[in-house]
C-alpha positions as CSV (number, residue, x, y, z in Angstrom):
1,X,-115.1,-40.3,-67.4
2,X,-113.0,-42.0,-64.5
3,X,-110.5,-42.6,-67.4
4,X,-109.8,-39.5,-68.4
5,X,-109.7,-38.0,-64.4
6,X,-107.4,-40.9,-64.1
7,X,-105.0,-39.5,-67.1
8,X,-105.2,-35.9,-65.7
9,X,-104.0,-36.7,-62.0
10,X,-101.4,-38.7,-63.5
11,X,-100.1,-36.1,-65.7
12,X,-100.3,-33.6,-62.4
13,X,-98.0,-36.2,-61.1
14,X,-95.3,-35.8,-63.5
15,X,-95.7,-32.6,-64.1
16,X,-95.1,-32.0,-60.0
17,X,-92.6,-34.4,-59.4
18,X,-90.8,-32.5,-62.5
19,X,-91.3,-29.3,-61.1
20,X,-89.7,-30.6,-57.4
21,X,-87.0,-32.7,-58.3
22,X,-85.5,-30.9,-61.5
23,X,-81.7,-31.2,-62.0
24,X,-80.3,-27.9,-64.5
25,X,-76.5,-29.4,-64.9
26,X,-75.3,-25.8,-65.7
27,X,-76.8,-24.6,-62.6
28,X,-75.6,-28.1,-60.7
29,X,-72.1,-27.6,-62.1
30,X,-71.7,-23.7,-60.6
31,X,-73.3,-24.7,-57.4
32,X,-70.6,-27.7,-56.9
33,X,-67.5,-25.3,-58.3
34,X,-69.0,-22.7,-55.4
35,X,-69.2,-25.4,-52.7
36,X,-66.0,-27.3,-52.8
37,X,-63.8,-24.1,-53.6
38,X,-62.7,-23.8,-49.9
39,X,-61.7,-28.2,-49.8
40,X,-58.6,-28.8,-50.3
41,X,-58.5,-32.5,-49.9
42,X,-60.4,-35.9,-50.4
43,X,-63.1,-35.2,-48.8
44,X,-66.5,-34.4,-50.5
45,X,-69.5,-32.8,-49.1
46,X,-72.4,-34.4,-50.6
47,X,-75.6,-32.6,-49.6
48,X,-78.7,-34.7,-48.3
49,X,-82.1,-33.1,-48.6
50,X,-85.0,-34.0,-47.0
51,X,-89.1,-32.8,-47.4
52,X,-91.1,-31.6,-44.2
53,X,-93.2,-34.9,-44.3
54,X,-91.5,-37.9,-45.3
55,X,-94.0,-39.2,-48.0
56,X,-96.1,-36.0,-48.4
57,X,-99.7,-37.2,-49.3
58,X,-100.7,-36.3,-52.8
59,X,-103.3,-33.4,-52.7
60,X,-107.1,-34.2,-53.0
61,X,-107.9,-33.7,-57.1
62,X,-110.2,-30.8,-57.0
63,X,-114.1,-31.1,-57.9
64,X,-114.4,-31.8,-61.4
65,X,-115.8,-28.6,-63.2
66,X,-118.8,-28.1,-65.9
67,X,-118.0,-28.1,-69.2
68,X,-114.7,-30.4,-68.6
69,X,-112.3,-27.2,-68.0
70,X,-108.8,-28.5,-66.6
71,X,-108.4,-28.0,-63.0
72,X,-106.7,-25.1,-61.6
73,X,-105.1,-26.1,-58.9
74,X,-101.6,-26.5,-60.4
75,X,-101.8,-22.7,-61.2
76,X,-102.6,-22.1,-57.8
77,X,-101.3,-24.5,-55.4
78,X,-97.7,-24.5,-55.1
79,X,-96.0,-26.9,-52.8
80,X,-93.6,-26.4,-50.3
81,X,-89.7,-26.2,-51.0
82,X,-87.9,-28.5,-49.6
83,X,-85.6,-27.9,-46.4
84,X,-81.9,-27.7,-46.9
85,X,-79.9,-28.8,-44.1
86,X,-75.9,-28.5,-42.8
87,X,-74.0,-30.4,-45.3
88,X,-72.5,-33.6,-43.3
89,X,-68.9,-34.3,-44.4
90,X,-68.7,-37.8,-45.5
91,X,-65.5,-39.4,-47.1
92,X,-65.6,-40.6,-51.0
93,X,-63.0,-40.4,-53.7
94,X,-61.8,-37.2,-54.8
95,X,-63.9,-35.8,-57.8
96,X,-62.2,-36.1,-61.1
97,X,-62.8,-32.2,-61.7
98,X,-60.6,-30.0,-59.5
99,X,-61.4,-27.0,-58.0
100,X,-59.7,-23.5,-58.8
101,X,-57.8,-23.0,-55.8
102,X,-56.6,-26.4,-55.5
103,X,-55.0,-25.7,-59.0
104,X,-53.8,-22.6,-57.8
105,X,-51.9,-24.4,-55.4
106,X,-51.2,-27.1,-57.3
107,X,-49.3,-24.6,-59.9
108,X,-47.6,-22.9,-56.7
109,X,-46.4,-26.3,-55.3
110,X,-44.8,-27.0,-59.4
111,X,-42.7,-23.5,-59.3
112,X,-41.0,-24.2,-55.5
113,X,-40.4,-27.6,-56.9
114,X,-38.7,-26.2,-59.8
115,X,-37.0,-23.3,-57.9
116,X,-35.7,-25.9,-55.5
117,X,-34.7,-28.2,-58.3
118,X,-32.5,-25.3,-59.8
119,X,-31.1,-24.4,-56.2
120,X,-30.0,-28.2,-55.6
121,X,-28.1,-28.0,-59.2
122,X,-26.2,-24.7,-58.7
123,X,-24.6,-26.6,-55.5
124,X,-24.4,-29.9,-56.9
125,X,-21.9,-28.0,-59.4
126,X,-20.4,-25.8,-56.3
127,X,-19.3,-29.3,-54.6
128,X,-18.3,-30.7,-57.8
129,X,-16.3,-28.0,-58.2
130,X,-14.7,-28.0,-54.4
131,X,-14.6,-31.7,-55.0
132,X,-12.6,-30.9,-58.0
133,X,-10.0,-28.8,-56.8
134,X,-9.6,-30.7,-53.5
135,X,-8.4,-33.8,-55.6
136,X,-6.3,-31.6,-57.6
137,X,-4.8,-30.5,-54.3
138,X,-4.6,-34.0,-53.0
139,X,-2.9,-35.1,-56.4
140,X,0.1,-32.5,-55.6
141,X,0.6,-33.2,-52.1
142,X,1.0,-36.8,-53.0
143,X,3.8,-35.7,-55.2
144,X,7.7,-35.6,-53.9
145,X,8.0,-32.1,-52.4
146,X,10.9,-30.3,-54.2
147,X,14.4,-31.1,-53.4
148,X,17.7,-30.4,-53.3
149,X,19.7,-32.7,-55.0
150,X,23.4,-31.6,-53.9
151,X,26.1,-31.5,-53.2
152,X,25.9,-28.9,-50.8
153,X,26.7,-25.2,-50.5
154,X,28.7,-22.9,-48.2
155,X,27.4,-23.2,-44.5
156,X,24.4,-20.7,-42.9
157,X,24.0,-20.1,-39.8
158,X,20.0,-21.2,-38.7
159,X,18.2,-20.3,-35.1
160,X,16.3,-22.5,-33.2
161,X,13.7,-20.5,-31.0
162,X,12.5,-22.5,-27.8
163,X,9.2,-23.9,-28.5
164,X,10.2,-24.3,-32.3
165,X,8.3,-27.0,-33.3
166,X,9.4,-28.9,-36.6
167,X,7.2,-27.7,-39.3
168,X,8.8,-24.1,-37.9
169,X,11.9,-25.4,-38.0
170,X,11.3,-26.1,-41.5
171,X,9.9,-22.8,-42.4
172,X,13.2,-21.5,-41.0
173,X,15.2,-23.9,-42.8
174,X,13.7,-22.5,-46.4
175,X,13.9,-19.1,-45.4
176,X,18.0,-19.4,-45.0
177,X,18.2,-21.5,-48.5
178,X,19.1,-25.1,-46.6
179,X,16.5,-26.7,-48.0
180,X,14.1,-26.3,-50.8
181,X,10.5,-27.2,-49.1
182,X,9.1,-27.8,-45.6
183,X,7.4,-30.8,-47.0
184,X,11.2,-32.4,-47.8
185,X,13.0,-31.3,-44.3
186,X,9.2,-32.5,-42.4
187,X,9.3,-35.4,-43.9
188,X,12.9,-36.3,-43.1
189,X,12.4,-34.8,-39.7
190,X,9.2,-37.3,-38.7
191,X,11.7,-39.7,-39.9
192,X,14.4,-38.8,-37.8
193,X,14.2,-40.2,-34.3
194,X,16.9,-37.4,-33.1
195,X,15.1,-34.2,-33.6
196,X,13.1,-34.3,-30.4
197,X,16.7,-33.7,-28.2
198,X,17.5,-30.7,-31.2
199,X,17.9,-27.5,-28.7
200,X,17.3,-23.7,-29.3
201,X,20.0,-22.0,-30.4
202,X,22.3,-21.6,-33.2
203,X,23.1,-24.0,-35.9
204,X,25.9,-24.0,-39.4
205,X,24.1,-26.1,-41.5
206,X,25.4,-26.5,-45.5
207,X,22.9,-24.6,-47.5
208,X,21.2,-25.9,-50.6
209,X,20.8,-29.0,-48.5
210,X,18.9,-32.4,-49.0
211,X,16.4,-32.4,-46.7
212,X,17.8,-35.6,-45.2
213,X,21.3,-33.7,-45.3
214,X,19.7,-31.2,-43.2
215,X,18.0,-33.1,-40.8
216,X,21.5,-35.4,-39.7
217,X,23.5,-31.8,-39.6
218,X,21.1,-30.1,-37.3
219,X,20.9,-33.2,-34.6
220,X,24.7,-33.6,-34.9
221,X,26.7,-32.3,-32.4
222,X,29.2,-30.5,-34.6
223,X,26.5,-27.9,-35.7
224,X,26.1,-26.3,-32.6
225,X,27.7,-22.9,-33.0
226,X,27.3,-19.3,-30.1
227,X,26.7,-21.1,-27.3
228,X,28.7,-19.7,-24.0
229,X,28.9,-21.0,-20.8
230,X,30.2,-18.3,-18.4
231,X,30.8,-19.4,-14.8
232,X,30.3,-17.0,-11.8
233,X,33.3,-15.2,-11.3
234,X,35.0,-15.1,-14.5
235,X,36.7,-12.0,-15.5
236,X,36.2,-10.0,-19.1
237,X,40.0,-10.8,-19.9
238,X,42.7,-13.7,-19.0
239,X,44.5,-14.3,-15.7
240,X,47.2,-16.5,-14.7
241,X,47.2,-18.1,-11.8
242,X,50.2,-17.8,-9.6
243,X,51.1,-21.3,-8.6
244,X,50.4,-23.6,-11.5
245,X,51.1,-20.6,-14.3
246,X,47.9,-21.7,-16.1
247,X,45.8,-19.4,-18.3
248,X,42.2,-18.8,-16.8
249,X,40.3,-18.1,-19.7
250,X,38.6,-14.6,-19.8
251,X,34.5,-14.3,-20.9
252,X,36.4,-12.5,-24.4
253,X,38.2,-16.0,-24.8
254,X,35.6,-17.6,-24.2
255,X,33.1,-15.5,-26.9
256,X,35.8,-16.2,-29.2
257,X,36.2,-19.9,-29.0
258,X,32.0,-20.6,-29.6
259,X,32.3,-18.2,-32.5
260,X,33.7,-20.7,-35.1
261,X,31.9,-21.9,-37.3
262,X,33.3,-24.4,-40.0
263,X,36.4,-26.2,-40.3
264,X,40.1,-26.5,-40.9
265,X,41.2,-24.0,-43.7
266,X,37.6,-22.5,-44.0
267,X,37.1,-22.2,-40.2
268,X,35.7,-18.3,-39.4
269,X,36.0,-17.1,-36.0
270,X,35.9,-13.9,-34.0
271,X,39.2,-13.0,-32.5
272,X,39.9,-12.5,-28.6
273,X,41.6,-8.7,-29.9
274,X,38.4,-7.9,-31.8
275,X,36.0,-8.5,-28.9
276,X,38.1,-6.5,-26.4
277,X,38.4,-3.6,-29.3
278,X,34.5,-3.6,-30.1
279,X,33.9,-3.2,-26.0
280,X,35.8,-0.1,-25.6
281,X,34.0,1.6,-27.9
282,X,32.1,5.0,-26.6
283,X,28.7,3.8,-28.6
284,X,27.4,2.3,-25.7
285,X,24.0,1.7,-26.6
286,X,25.2,-0.4,-29.6
287,X,26.6,-2.2,-26.9
288,X,23.7,-3.3,-25.2
289,X,24.2,-1.3,-22.6
290,X,21.2,-0.3,-20.2
291,X,19.8,2.7,-19.1
292,X,20.8,2.0,-15.3
293,X,24.4,0.7,-16.2
294,X,25.1,3.9,-18.5
295,X,26.5,6.0,-16.1
296,X,28.6,3.6,-14.5
297,X,30.0,2.5,-17.9
298,X,30.8,5.8,-19.1
299,X,33.1,6.4,-15.6
300,X,35.1,4.0,-16.4
301,X,38.5,5.1,-15.8
302,X,39.9,2.1,-18.2
303,X,37.6,1.3,-21.5
304,X,38.7,-2.2,-22.5
305,X,37.0,-3.1,-18.4
306,X,33.9,-0.7,-19.3
307,X,31.5,-3.8,-20.0
308,X,32.8,-5.8,-16.8
309,X,30.5,-7.9,-14.7
310,X,27.5,-6.9,-17.6
311,X,28.1,-10.4,-19.5
312,X,26.0,-12.7,-16.9
313,X,27.6,-15.9,-15.6
314,X,25.2,-18.2,-17.2
315,X,24.3,-20.1,-20.3
316,X,23.9,-18.3,-23.8
317,X,23.7,-18.6,-26.9
318,X,24.4,-15.7,-29.6
319,X,24.6,-15.7,-33.2
320,X,28.2,-16.1,-34.3
321,X,27.7,-15.0,-37.9
322,X,27.4,-11.3,-36.4
323,X,29.9,-8.6,-36.1
324,X,32.2,-8.2,-32.8
325,X,29.4,-5.8,-31.9
326,X,26.4,-7.5,-32.3
327,X,27.9,-10.4,-30.5
328,X,28.8,-8.1,-27.1
329,X,25.2,-6.5,-27.7
330,X,23.5,-9.9,-27.9
331,X,25.1,-11.1,-24.9
332,X,24.8,-7.5,-22.6
333,X,21.4,-7.1,-23.4
334,X,20.1,-10.5,-22.1
335,X,22.5,-10.5,-19.2
336,X,20.9,-7.1,-18.4
337,X,17.8,-9.0,-18.3
338,X,18.6,-11.5,-16.5
339,X,20.0,-9.6,-13.9
340,X,16.6,-7.1,-13.4
341,X,14.8,-10.8,-13.3
342,X,16.1,-10.8,-9.7
343,X,14.6,-7.5,-8.4
344,X,17.3,-5.7,-8.7
345,X,15.7,-2.4,-10.1
346,X,13.8,-2.4,-6.8
347,X,16.4,-3.1,-4.5
348,X,18.3,-0.6,-2.6
349,X,15.7,0.4,0.0
350,X,18.1,-1.3,2.8
351,X,21.7,-0.9,1.5
352,X,21.0,2.3,0.0
353,X,23.0,1.3,-3.3
354,X,21.9,2.2,-6.6
355,X,20.9,-1.2,-9.3
356,X,24.9,-0.7,-10.7
357,X,25.9,-0.1,-7.6
358,X,24.7,-3.4,-6.4
359,X,25.9,-5.2,-9.5
360,X,29.6,-4.0,-8.1
361,X,29.2,-5.5,-4.8
362,X,27.7,-8.1,-6.1
363,X,30.6,-9.0,-8.1
364,X,32.5,-8.7,-4.6
365,X,30.3,-11.5,-2.6
366,X,31.1,-13.4,-5.6
367,X,34.9,-13.1,-5.5
368,X,35.2,-13.7,-1.9
369,X,32.3,-15.9,-0.7
370,X,31.0,-19.3,-0.7
371,X,27.4,-19.7,-1.4
372,X,26.8,-20.6,1.8
373,X,28.2,-17.6,3.4
374,X,27.1,-15.1,0.0
375,X,24.5,-12.9,2.9
376,X,27.0,-12.1,5.7
377,X,29.9,-11.1,3.0
378,X,27.1,-8.9,1.6
379,X,26.0,-7.4,5.1
380,X,30.0,-6.9,5.8
381,X,30.2,-4.4,2.8
382,X,26.6,-2.8,3.7
383,X,28.2,-2.1,7.5
384,X,31.5,-1.2,6.1
385,X,30.0,1.2,3.6
386,X,28.2,3.3,6.1
387,X,30.8,3.7,8.6
388,X,33.2,4.9,5.8
389,X,35.7,1.6,6.2
390,X,37.9,0.4,3.9
391,X,36.6,-2.8,2.7
392,X,40.2,-4.2,1.9
393,X,39.3,-7.2,-0.1
394,X,42.4,-8.9,-2.1
395,X,40.3,-10.0,-4.6
396,X,39.8,-6.1,-5.9
397,X,43.9,-6.5,-6.0
398,X,43.6,-9.4,-7.6
399,X,41.7,-7.4,-10.4
400,X,44.1,-5.7,-12.1
401,X,46.6,-8.3,-11.6
402,X,48.2,-10.9,-14.6
403,X,49.1,-13.3,-12.3
404,X,46.9,-13.9,-9.0
405,X,46.5,-16.1,-5.7
406,X,44.6,-15.9,-3.1
407,X,46.7,-14.0,-0.8
408,X,48.4,-10.9,-2.0
409,X,51.4,-8.8,-1.2
410,X,52.1,-5.9,0.7
411,X,53.6,-4.3,-2.7
412,X,49.8,-5.3,-4.2
413,X,48.2,-4.2,-1.5
414,X,49.8,-0.6,-2.0
415,X,49.3,-0.2,-5.4
416,X,46.4,2.6,-6.1
417,X,44.1,2.0,-9.1
418,X,40.5,2.8,-9.3
419,X,39.6,-1.4,-7.8
420,X,42.3,-1.6,-5.3
421,X,39.5,-1.4,-1.8
422,X,43.6,-1.2,0.5
423,X,44.0,2.2,-1.3
424,X,40.5,3.9,-1.9
425,X,37.1,3.8,0.0
426,X,34.4,2.9,-1.2
427,X,33.2,0.1,-3.9
428,X,35.5,-0.7,-6.9
429,X,34.9,1.9,-10.1
430,X,33.1,-1.8,-11.7
431,X,32.1,-4.9,-11.3
432,X,35.6,-6.9,-11.0
433,X,33.4,-10.3,-12.4
434,X,30.5,-12.0,-13.6
435,X,28.1,-12.4,-10.9
436,X,26.1,-15.3,-10.1
437,X,22.3,-14.6,-9.9
438,X,22.6,-15.7,-6.1
439,X,25.4,-13.0,-5.4
440,X,23.1,-10.5,-6.6
441,X,20.2,-11.8,-4.9
442,X,22.3,-11.9,-1.7
443,X,23.5,-8.4,-2.3
444,X,20.0,-7.1,-3.1
445,X,18.7,-8.5,0.1
446,X,21.7,-8.8,2.5
447,X,21.6,-11.4,5.7
448,X,21.1,-9.3,9.2
449,X,23.9,-9.0,11.5
450,X,26.6,-6.8,12.6
451,X,29.8,-8.0,11.5
452,X,33.1,-5.9,10.2
453,X,35.0,-8.7,9.3
454,X,35.7,-12.0,8.1
455,X,38.5,-14.2,7.4
456,X,38.8,-17.9,5.3
457,X,40.8,-19.6,7.9
458,X,41.3,-23.2,6.7
459,X,41.4,-24.8,3.6
460,X,38.2,-26.3,3.6
461,X,36.7,-23.2,3.1
462,X,35.5,-22.3,6.8
463,X,34.7,-18.5,7.1
464,X,34.3,-17.2,10.4
465,X,32.8,-13.8,11.1
466,X,33.3,-11.0,13.7
467,X,32.3,-7.3,14.4
468,X,35.7,-7.2,17.0
469,X,39.0,-6.0,15.0
470,X,41.0,-8.1,17.8
471,X,39.3,-11.2,17.1
472,X,39.7,-11.0,13.5
473,X,43.3,-10.7,13.9
474,X,43.3,-13.9,16.1
475,X,41.4,-15.6,13.1
476,X,43.4,-14.3,10.7
477,X,47.0,-16.0,12.7
478,X,44.8,-18.7,12.8
479,X,44.2,-18.8,9.4
480,X,48.6,-18.3,8.3
481,X,49.0,-21.4,10.4
482,X,46.7,-23.6,8.2
483,X,49.1,-22.3,5.2
484,X,45.7,-20.7,3.7
485,X,47.4,-17.1,3.8
486,X,51.0,-17.4,2.4
487,X,51.6,-16.1,-0.6
488,X,53.5,-17.8,-3.7
489,X,55.3,-14.0,-4.6
490,X,56.7,-14.3,-1.2
491,X,58.8,-17.7,-1.5
492,X,60.5,-16.7,-5.0
493,X,56.7,-16.8,-7.1
494,X,56.4,-21.0,-6.9
């Protein structure tokens, strides 16, 4: 009886243990997947279960019943289910089986990596193409640039503008057909230290020249053409000095000399006569006459003198390959800008003169005064014009004479011309010379003073000013005693 009871108790305990701790592998696997869906790292969660009592006491065996019936406790009593606590996160090796979320993310990472590889491949191809192209260019650049072998051809005129670099000059040389490529010229220019001395202007260079020869010609002194220097007080036409008989070259003569291109039998120049004829043209706009001088030029009674004073004193560059009209237009246009830079167009508030009249009066100042006296001579002109007194300047008498000197004769002063201020009132018809900018500024802003007369009293150029006529006569006598007013004409023209 006892053994049978012990066996029954053992079977009971075994059934209870199996029921309480039984593990269904499929259910456990499903539970495991659900439990790890939200994790994507190497940390696993191990659930821990505890019973209400660490060691629950075995239930007392039921009292035996008659007839050997089996106890009913197993069917009537259900043990308590264990209380489930929050899982604790503990580090343990990643389980071999990956979760569905991790699989999806792994697929996504794989797709991104594949896209990155594709993009990287495209960039590699583009970079390789660019490197190949650059390499080809580099190889080309390492080759010698195109250059003429010679012999050189006819001369052509090339202009160097202010501020031009060697590369810009090279481009001009190519455009004019002087050199075959900018590279060839630039390389030759870098090797020639004299390139830094090249000045703005016009140069006659042989066409189809080897680059080294073109650079040598450019820096050589003989290639400069169209460079004109006009001194202060110079006239358009030639005159001769009464004392020496020497020719005093006019502006037209100077232009003709500066216009020559080439040497020997191949030399080409614009002539003095061609310039004189071109300067008499009725197409004043084609000659570059500015608007403020247009009416005064139209009123000129002698067409060959109509451009007098419109080519200013100074240094000028012109293209000698042009026609006489084009050359004059270049010079007149540049001179007008120079005159206007002094404030000519805004002058006249004090003097009551138009811009063209101011230019005419400035030419008288240039011919009559030394630089230190220009402001006073300008005031004498203004004062005499205000009182309607004749200017009576010897320079206006000499203007139309072929043979001139400081002193003039009574016969010279008696000649009535549109310029002789001994025979007419007011200003001459046109300027009588090319005034300097200093003379023009002096006429725009005369020095204040009451003077009406002035005379140079000695050969050192001392000039005396007065507003008293009797004092002026005494100063003239002083000048005669010093020999400054003696006329060579009165002594036989010698």
